[in-house]
Backbone as CSV, one residue per row, in Angstrom:
resi,resn,N_x,N_y,N_z,CA_x,CA_y,CA_z,C_x,C_y,C_z
1,MET,-44.098,2.754,-64.616,-45.222,3.182,-65.001,-45.599,3.039,-63.411
2,LYS,-45.408,2.224,-62.170,-46.068,2.087,-61.322,-44.872,3.140,-60.219
3,ARG,-44.105,3.692,-60.396,-42.921,4.171,-59.957,-43.556,5.861,-59.954
4,TRP,-44.121,6.537,-60.223,-44.220,7.638,-60.448,-45.526,8.229,-59.788
5,PRO,-46.727,7.285,-59.411,-48.181,7.631,-58.268,-46.838,7.709,-56.688
6,ILE,-45.892,6.401,-56.178,-45.375,6.509,-55.796,-44.253,7.384,-55.233
7,LEU,-43.600,7.857,-56.383,-43.299,9.482,-56.260,-43.684,10.432,-55.852
8,ALA,-44.962,10.707,-56.278,-46.040,11.779,-56.343,-46.527,12.065,-55.070
9,ILE,-46.603,10.574,-54.276,-47.261,10.748,-53.131,-46.057,10.982,-52.317
10,ALA,-44.897,10.514,-52.439,-43.741,10.517,-51.670,-43.301,12.157,-51.690
11,GLY,-43.382,13.136,-52.487,-42.777,14.023,-52.906,-44.378,15.216,-52.367
12,ALA,-45.066,15.252,-51.888,-46.532,15.814,-51.671,-46.055,15.252,-50.270
13,GLY,-46.111,14.574,-49.730,-45.398,13.996,-48.124,-44.117,14.800,-47.512
14,LEU,-43.310,14.964,-48.327,-41.747,15.682,-48.458,-42.676,17.206,-48.262
15,LEU,-42.931,17.628,-48.811,-43.279,18.812,-49.344,-44.596,19.338,-48.033
16,TYR,-45.042,18.637,-47.199,-45.817,18.713,-46.558,-44.843,18.732,-44.882
17,LEU,-44.219,17.968,-44.934,-43.337,17.721,-43.532,-42.686,19.206,-43.998
18,CYS,-41.937,19.305,-45.164,-41.095,20.654,-45.109,-42.240,22.082,-44.423
19,ASP,-43.027,22.369,-44.848,-44.003,23.522,-44.481,-44.092,23.615,-43.094
20,PHE,-44.908,22.005,-42.608,-45.036,21.727,-41.454,-43.174,22.474,-40.620
21,LEU,-42.009,21.502,-41.109,-40.802,22.353,-40.111,-41.024,23.532,-40.209
22,SER,-41.047,23.973,-41.062,-40.818,25.830,-41.666,-42.154,26.636,-40.506
23,LEU,-43.145,26.297,-40.477,-43.783,26.825,-39.240,-43.075,26.510,-38.268
24,ARG,-42.999,25.550,-37.869,-42.677,25.172,-36.371,-41.063,26.101,-35.813
25,LEU,-40.686,26.056,-36.677,-38.757,26.353,-36.567,-38.869,27.832,-36.932
26,GLN,-39.951,28.719,-37.615,-40.282,29.983,-37.919,-39.141,30.327,-38.977
27,ILE,-38.604,29.477,-40.126,-37.932,29.607,-40.775,-38.658,29.783,-42.424
28,PRO,-38.557,30.880,-42.895,-37.467,32.240,-42.294,-38.398,32.698,-41.474
29,HIS,-37.669,33.669,-40.702,-37.943,34.357,-39.271,-39.410,34.660,-40.002
30,ARG,-40.697,34.759,-39.334,-41.822,35.504,-39.616,-42.762,34.770,-38.449
31,ASP,-43.911,35.319,-38.482,-45.030,34.502,-37.364,-45.358,33.763,-38.026
32,ALA,-45.549,32.436,-37.243,-46.203,31.722,-37.459,-48.002,31.788,-37.357
33,MET,-48.349,32.498,-36.603,-49.628,32.706,-36.781,-50.003,34.258,-37.189
34,GLY,-51.485,34.258,-37.681,-52.157,35.436,-38.667,-53.359,35.389,-38.379
35,SER,-54.291,36.808,-38.667,-55.527,36.571,-38.092,-56.171,36.943,-39.227
36,VAL,-57.342,37.162,-40.015,-58.567,37.569,-40.941,-59.926,38.457,-40.025
37,THR,-59.595,39.228,-40.691,-61.378,39.598,-40.315,-62.415,39.091,-41.520
38,VAL,-63.216,38.453,-40.521,-64.510,37.915,-41.703,-65.571,38.613,-41.110
39,HIS,-66.548,38.835,-42.618,-67.625,39.286,-42.495,-68.807,38.137,-42.366
40,THR,-69.841,38.319,-41.436,-70.813,37.077,-41.355,-72.105,37.554,-41.328
41,TYR,-72.451,36.941,-42.557,-74.112,37.213,-42.816,-75.001,36.383,-42.242
42,TYR,-76.223,36.507,-41.986,-77.279,35.167,-42.141,-78.262,35.117,-43.382
43,VAL,-78.310,34.428,-43.379,-79.271,34.065,-44.758,-80.377,33.185,-44.092
44,VAL,-81.581,33.896,-44.164,-82.506,33.035,-43.765,-84.047,32.765,-44.782
45,LYS,-83.897,31.726,-44.666,-85.318,31.307,-45.941,-86.507,31.279,-45.179
46,LEU,-87.090,32.236,-45.377,-88.442,32.907,-45.056,-89.697,31.755,-44.887
47,LYS,-90.839,31.383,-44.758,-92.060,30.486,-44.618,-92.370,31.068,-46.184
48,ASN,-92.827,32.271,-47.100,-93.618,32.695,-47.898,-92.407,32.719,-49.293
49,GLY,-91.462,31.638,-48.759,-90.407,31.627,-49.994,-89.440,32.837,-50.553
50,ARG,-89.377,34.131,-49.964,-88.356,35.038,-49.794,-86.851,34.202,-49.187
51,THR,-85.741,35.056,-49.706,-84.324,35.150,-48.532,-84.092,36.699,-47.869
52,GLU,-83.927,36.648,-46.644,-83.869,38.074,-45.786,-81.950,37.376,-45.610
53,TYR,-81.442,38.699,-45.575,-80.445,38.528,-45.769,-79.723,39.396,-44.276
54,ASP,-79.067,38.736,-43.470,-78.644,40.110,-42.173,-77.331,39.612,-41.917
55,TYR,-77.311,41.255,-41.386,-75.625,41.426,-41.075,-75.268,41.077,-39.722
56,ALA,-74.422,39.966,-39.546,-74.213,39.466,-38.256,-72.637,40.154,-37.397
57,GLY,-72.150,40.660,-37.958,-70.693,41.108,-37.668,-69.471,41.076,-37.719
58,ASP,-68.620,41.488,-37.525,-67.055,41.097,-38.086,-66.566,40.350,-36.510
59,HIS,-66.014,39.103,-37.451,-64.995,38.014,-36.110,-63.706,38.040,-36.645
60,ASP,-62.731,38.161,-36.280,-60.939,37.703,-36.569,-60.931,35.810,-36.491
61,VAL,-60.483,35.746,-37.303,-60.401,34.347,-37.786,-58.523,33.878,-37.683
62,SER,-58.063,33.370,-36.092,-56.270,32.729,-37.152,-56.489,31.846,-37.993
63,CYS,-55.225,32.025,-38.047,-54.823,31.492,-39.498,-53.345,31.243,-39.245
64,THR,-52.675,30.462,-40.187,-51.110,29.752,-40.314,-50.655,30.466,-41.904
65,ASN,-49.634,30.999,-40.812,-48.686,31.483,-42.723,-47.748,29.832,-42.912
66,SER,-48.100,29.549,-43.610,-48.074,28.258,-44.599,-48.772,28.263,-45.645
67,LEU,-48.322,27.417,-46.650,-49.063,26.755,-47.548,-49.708,25.881,-47.304
68,PHE,-49.741,24.829,-46.524,-51.075,24.035,-46.256,-51.617,24.286,-44.705
69,PRO,-52.950,23.704,-44.229,-53.511,24.184,-42.967,-52.501,23.206,-42.246
70,GLN,-52.734,23.792,-41.212,-51.736,23.765,-40.135,-52.320,24.115,-38.624
71,MET,-51.836,22.550,-37.795,-52.477,23.481,-36.614,-53.820,23.529,-36.421
72,GLY,-54.685,23.304,-37.036,-56.070,23.186,-37.214,-56.575,24.591,-37.859
73,SER,-55.626,24.933,-38.243,-56.208,26.495,-39.163,-55.888,26.310,-40.435
74,LYS,-56.656,26.977,-41.136,-56.224,27.609,-42.656,-55.318,28.197,-42.992
75,PRO,-54.785,28.030,-44.501,-53.124,28.746,-44.836,-53.956,30.307,-44.479
76,CYS,-53.213,31.561,-44.230,-54.199,33.003,-44.287,-54.021,33.013,-46.059
77,TRP,-53.298,32.596,-46.575,-53.293,32.847,-47.982,-54.746,32.581,-48.568
78,TYR,-55.350,31.395,-48.188,-56.586,31.085,-48.496,-57.928,31.564,-47.712
79,ALA,-57.462,32.069,-46.615,-58.547,32.556,-45.788,-58.276,33.840,-45.928
80,ARG,-57.559,34.649,-46.519,-57.549,36.038,-47.036,-58.637,36.417,-48.282
81,ARG,-59.150,34.770,-49.195,-59.867,34.628,-50.325,-60.911,34.986,-49.927
82,LYS,-61.480,34.222,-48.467,-62.748,34.280,-48.408,-62.793,34.796,-46.739
83,THR,-63.312,35.933,-46.931,-63.828,37.009,-45.951,-65.108,36.853,-46.066
84,ASP,-65.967,36.128,-46.575,-67.226,36.487,-46.482,-68.185,34.932,-46.279
85,GLU,-68.577,34.744,-44.760,-68.848,33.450,-44.234,-70.715,33.379,-44.067
86,GLN,-71.208,32.618,-44.690,-72.718,32.706,-44.370,-73.622,31.726,-43.576
87,ILE,-74.198,32.273,-43.183,-75.025,30.751,-42.504,-76.296,31.025,-42.426
88,THR,-76.514,29.948,-43.254,-77.991,29.717,-43.575,-79.270,29.086,-42.845
89,ILE,-80.044,30.019,-42.346,-80.991,29.472,-41.956,-82.273,29.229,-42.200
90,ASP,-83.107,27.603,-42.213,-83.951,27.570,-42.961,-85.680,27.374,-41.906
91,SER,-85.979,28.471,-42.254,-87.370,28.654,-41.356,-88.764,27.436,-41.778
92,GLY,-88.435,26.717,-42.679,-88.953,25.603,-42.468,-90.128,25.914,-43.763
93,THR,-91.078,24.706,-44.268,-91.819,24.862,-46.167,-92.973,25.130,-45.202
94,PRO,-93.711,25.970,-46.017,-95.093,26.449,-45.388,-96.715,25.407,-45.745
95,ASN,-95.801,24.644,-46.497,-97.089,23.340,-46.795,-96.444,22.131,-45.790
96,ASN,-95.767,21.589,-45.074,-95.734,20.674,-43.988,-96.591,20.959,-42.618
97,PRO,-97.610,20.266,-42.819,-98.475,19.845,-41.782,-97.924,19.505,-40.333
98,ARG,-96.530,18.722,-40.898,-95.814,18.041,-39.444,-95.028,19.087,-38.501
99,MET,-95.463,20.317,-38.803,-94.482,21.364,-38.349,-93.982,21.186,-36.977
100,PHE,-95.137,21.233,-36.780,-95.022,21.164,-34.806,-95.540,19.929,-33.795
């Protein structure tokens, strides 16, 4: 019973190592890096309690063509699923007397 967790951790480590080597050696032949276009929105919480949505534009995010995150980037299969980015800005609460 105590061997199963050790085997599972060793298997996960071996899978990560194979993914890393596949990316570095480009096996199968493919580009190591890719890019995904991300749509950015500002979500501004106003003092009157309403929420305002502002479009901030598109930008390209680099990603790796791998199974796991490698080289400080997300995998492309994950980045393609998350193409909307929201940046939340809070204007403060109107009942806060120590605001300034």
